[in-house]
VOGU-3710 file (C-alpha; in Angstrom, 3 decimals, decimal comma):
1> mylpqireka> -15,831/-52,185/0,157  -15,625/-48,390/0,084  -13,505/-46,142/2,219  -15,496/-43,175/3,607  -13,522/-40,648/1,551  -14,139/-42,571/-1,679  -17,878/-42,751/-1,013  -18,089/-38,954/-0,565  -16,060/-38,430/-3,705  -18,381/-40,699/-5,693
11> ihrcndcmff> -21,543/-38,962/-4,436  -20,669/-35,279/-4,779  -20,492/-33,196/-7,935  -18,476/-30,050/-8,646  -21,637/-27,954/-8,688  -22,016/-28,494/-4,921  -18,416/-27,523/-4,105  -17,442/-24,185/-2,565  -14,437/-23,937/-4,921  -16,699/-24,049/-8,000
21> vairgkaetr> -17,468/-20,401/-8,792  -18,660/-18,155/-11,598  -15,741/-16,361/-13,265  -16,901/-13,073/-14,757  -15,077/-11,624/-17,721  -15,831/-8,573/-19,818  -18,296/-10,231/-22,175  -19,328/-13,498/-20,511  -19,434/-15,470/-17,286  -18,113/-19,030/-17,116
31> qgcvvhikay> -17,939/-21,637/-14,374  -14,590/-22,796/-13,028  -12,737/-24,353/-10,102  -10,384/-22,196/-8,010  -9,031/-24,942/-5,750  -5,587/-24,747/-7,428  -5,188/-21,063/-6,587  -3,187/-21,049/-3,353  -5,091/-18,237/-1,609  -8,461/-19,894/-2,232
41> gnlekripvi> -7,397/-23,559/-2,025  -5,829/-23,059/1,422  -8,841/-20,966/2,508  -6,583/-17,996/3,247  -9,057/-15,776/1,402  -12,850/-15,939/1,360  -14,205/-17,506/-1,834  -16,833/-15,270/-3,474  -19,731/-16,629/-5,516  -18,706/-14,534/-8,544
51> lpvmdiikrv> -15,003/-13,903/-9,089  -13,684/-11,259/-11,525  -11,338/-12,718/-14,138  -8,694/-10,077/-13,371  -8,315/-11,389/-9,801  -7,441/-14,822/-11,145  -5,039/-13,433/-13,744  -3,260/-11,355/-11,077  -2,821/-14,389/-8,829  -1,935/-17,196/-11,271
61> glegleeclq> -1,650/-15,704/-14,767  -3,289/-16,828/-17,987  -2,142/-20,450/-17,610  -3,814/-20,657/-14,205  -6,981/-19,104/-15,599  -7,023/-21,729/-18,354  -6,687/-24,490/-15,736  -9,569/-23,024/-13,713  -11,800/-22,959/-16,776  -10,868/-26,514/-17,812
71> hgdperqscg> -12,537/-27,750/-14,631  -15,803/-25,978/-15,398  -18,251/-28,874/-15,741  -20,857/-28,713/-12,934  -21,843/-32,385/-13,340  -18,292/-33,672/-13,063  -17,412/-35,956/-10,157  -15,769/-34,027/-7,335  -12,059/-34,164/-6,564  -10,373/-34,928/-3,258
81> rfrlkg> -10,468/-31,265/-2,183  -14,292/-31,136/-2,236  -15,991/-28,928/0,374  -19,733/-28,534/0,510  -21,055/-25,030/-0,170  -22,268/-23,485/3,006
//
């Protein structure tokens, strides 16, 4: 027996989530999840498709940037904060 929230979590992948964005640095662009950044996770600020790396560093520092990049696998199963891109 599945709860509705568990079923959605099992179906969706990070690639379909609005918090999964391209993070553009000076030399390369990587994928990452910005759900742990307060301004984006609480939807206080609009989430762009491509986010400059300096915006992330200003908000959460290098440790926060590292956390965003750790969750950069598009085929990973979504977390509980999943929201469909729209």
